[in-house]
C-alpha positions as CSV (number, residue, x, y, z in Angstrom):
1,M,70.5,87.3,103.1
2,P,73.4,87.4,105.6
3,A,73.0,91.2,106.2
4,P,74.6,91.0,109.7
5,A,77.8,89.4,108.2
6,L,78.0,92.1,105.5
7,I,77.4,94.9,108.0
8,F,80.1,93.4,110.2
9,L,82.6,93.2,107.3
10,I,81.9,96.8,106.2
11,S,82.2,98.2,109.7
12,T,85.4,96.2,110.5
13,S,86.9,97.1,107.2
14,F,86.3,100.8,107.7
15,L,87.6,100.6,111.3
16,L,90.8,98.8,110.1
17,R,91.5,101.4,107.5
18,F,90.6,104.3,109.7
19,T,92.8,103.0,112.5
20,C,95.6,102.3,110.2
21,W,95.7,105.7,108.4
22,I,93.8,108.3,110.4
23,G,93.5,107.6,114.1
24,P,95.8,106.7,115.7
25,G,97.5,106.2,112.3
26,F,99.7,103.2,112.9
27,C,100.5,102.9,109.2
28,L,101.6,106.5,108.8
29,Q,105.0,105.6,110.4
30,S,105.9,102.7,108.1
31,L,103.8,102.8,104.9
32,T,103.7,105.3,102.1
33,I,100.8,107.4,101.0
34,Y,101.1,108.3,97.3
35,D,100.4,111.8,96.0
36,V,98.8,113.0,99.3
37,G,99.9,116.6,98.9
38,L,99.3,116.8,95.2
39,I,95.8,115.3,95.1
40,S,94.8,117.3,98.2
41,S,95.9,120.6,96.8
42,F,94.4,120.0,93.4
43,G,91.1,118.9,95.1
44,V,90.9,122.0,97.3
45,S,91.7,124.2,94.2
46,Y,88.9,122.5,92.3
47,V,86.4,122.9,95.1
48,E,87.3,126.5,95.8
49,G,87.0,127.4,92.1
50,I,83.6,125.7,91.9
51,R,82.4,127.2,95.1
52,T,83.3,130.7,94.0
53,G,82.1,130.2,90.5
54,N,85.5,131.0,89.1
55,L,85.7,128.7,86.1
56,T,89.0,130.1,85.1
57,A,90.5,128.9,88.4
58,V,88.9,125.4,87.8
59,A,90.2,125.3,84.2
60,S,93.7,126.3,85.4
61,V,94.2,123.2,87.5
62,H,96.2,120.8,85.4
63,P,96.7,117.5,87.3
64,G,97.0,115.3,84.2
65,V,94.1,113.1,85.2
66,P,90.3,113.5,85.2
67,P,89.1,115.6,88.1
68,L,86.4,113.5,89.8
69,G,88.6,111.8,92.4
70,M,90.3,115.1,93.3
71,I,87.0,117.0,93.5
72,L,85.6,114.4,96.0
73,T,88.8,114.6,98.0
74,G,88.6,118.4,98.0
75,I,85.0,118.2,99.2
76,G,86.1,116.0,102.0
77,I,88.9,118.3,103.0
78,T,86.9,121.5,102.9
79,T,83.9,120.1,104.8
80,I,85.5,117.8,107.4
81,G,89.1,119.1,107.4
82,P,88.5,121.9,109.9
83,Y,87.3,119.3,112.4
84,I,89.8,116.4,112.0
85,G,92.6,117.9,110.0
86,Q,93.3,118.4,106.3
87,L,95.4,115.2,105.8
88,E,92.9,113.1,107.7
89,A,89.9,114.5,105.9
90,G,91.7,113.9,102.6
91,L,92.4,110.3,103.5
92,L,88.9,109.7,104.7
93,V,87.5,109.9,101.1
94,P,89.5,107.1,99.5
95,I,89.2,105.0,102.7
96,T,85.4,105.3,102.5
97,F,85.3,104.4,98.9
98,S,87.7,101.5,99.4
99,T,85.4,100.2,102.1
100,A,82.3,100.7,100.1
101,T,83.7,98.6,97.3
102,I,82.7,95.6,99.4
103,I,79.1,96.3,98.6
104,P,79.1,95.9,94.8
105,I,81.4,92.9,95.1
106,Y,79.1,91.2,97.6
107,L,76.0,92.0,95.4
108,T,77.6,90.7,92.3
109,L,78.7,87.4,93.8
110,R,75.5,86.9,95.9
111,R,73.7,86.0,92.7
112,Y,75.9,82.9,92.4
113,S,76.6,82.0,96.1
114,S,76.1,83.7,99.4
115,R,79.2,82.0,100.7
116,A,81.3,83.2,97.8
117,A,80.0,86.7,98.3
118,I,80.9,86.7,102.0
119,L,84.3,85.2,101.3
120,A,85.2,87.7,98.6
121,S,83.9,90.6,100.8
122,A,86.1,89.3,103.6
123,L,89.1,89.1,101.3
124,I,88.6,92.8,100.3
125,A,87.9,93.8,103.9
126,F,91.0,92.2,105.4
127,D,93.6,91.9,102.7
128,P,96.7,93.9,104.0
129,Y,97.6,95.0,100.5
130,L,94.2,96.5,100.0
131,I,94.3,98.1,103.4
132,Q,97.6,99.7,102.6
133,Y,96.5,101.0,99.2
134,S,93.1,102.1,100.4
135,T,94.6,105.6,100.5
136,A,95.4,105.5,96.8
137,Y,93.2,108.4,96.1
138,L,92.1,107.8,92.5
139,D,92.4,104.1,92.5
140,A,90.1,103.5,95.5
141,I,87.5,105.8,94.2
142,G,87.6,104.5,90.6
143,T,87.5,100.9,91.7
144,F,84.3,101.5,93.6
145,F,82.7,103.0,90.5
146,A,84.0,100.2,88.3
147,A,82.8,97.5,90.6
148,T,79.4,99.1,90.7
149,A,79.3,99.3,86.9
150,T,80.2,95.7,86.7
151,Y,77.4,94.8,89.2
152,Y,74.8,96.6,87.0
153,M,76.2,95.1,83.8
154,L,76.0,91.6,85.1
155,S,72.6,92.0,86.7
156,Q,71.0,93.1,83.4
157,S,67.7,93.7,85.2
158,P,64.9,94.9,83.0
159,R,65.0,98.3,84.7
160,G,67.8,100.4,83.5
161,W,70.9,98.2,83.8
162,L,72.4,99.8,80.7
163,W,72.3,103.5,81.8
164,K,73.4,102.5,85.4
165,T,76.4,100.7,83.9
166,A,77.2,103.6,81.7
167,L,76.8,106.1,84.6
168,F,79.1,104.3,87.0
169,G,81.5,103.4,84.2
170,G,81.6,107.1,83.3
171,L,82.2,108.1,86.9
172,A,85.1,105.6,87.0
173,S,86.6,107.0,83.8
174,L,86.2,110.5,85.3
175,T,88.3,109.4,88.2
176,K,91.2,107.9,86.3
177,L,91.8,107.3,82.5
178,T,92.9,103.7,83.0
179,Y,89.2,102.9,83.8
180,V,88.4,103.8,80.1
181,I,90.1,100.5,79.1
182,F,88.1,98.6,81.8
183,M,84.9,100.2,80.5
184,A,85.7,99.2,76.9
185,A,86.2,95.6,78.0
186,L,82.9,95.8,80.0
187,I,81.0,97.2,77.0
188,F,82.5,94.4,74.8
189,L,81.3,91.8,77.3
190,A,77.9,93.3,77.5
191,A,77.5,93.4,73.7
192,Y,78.9,89.8,73.5
193,S,76.5,88.5,76.1
194,R,73.5,89.9,74.2
């Protein structure tokens, strides 16, 4: 198992994304971050409502998408924001999930070829397009959950692959509704493979 190569890819990928968007933020001058204010404010509202136990406040947030991605962003902002800034803390969440997507991609492809797994992981780590859109709040988070669900579905290990696939697929769907379509296709493939 080429663990050093995977650790290098994950570390370098995170460093690239962090340098691009947070510190020193080279990409902030020339690239666009979508929905930064909207997702951040909804996330903070969700977390504040949950923290105070005010379910009316939680229910009054109407972002038009499922709440999981915004809640995770709100948690990042409320816990790390006072130390590194609200914008930076909000961006750290999707950047972390974008980087973590390397892991299920690597694990999925490793079953077929270690070289293919490293190559695919390197493509995800260094693709400029994926670095730019690593700040797409809901997409980066949902993609991590969808890739993890795919890994568990394809592994079909005798120990709980179905509930793990359902769990991560559900988390992807709770991040963005478009992942419901992906999960339907994944369920179809799982049923067809049986």
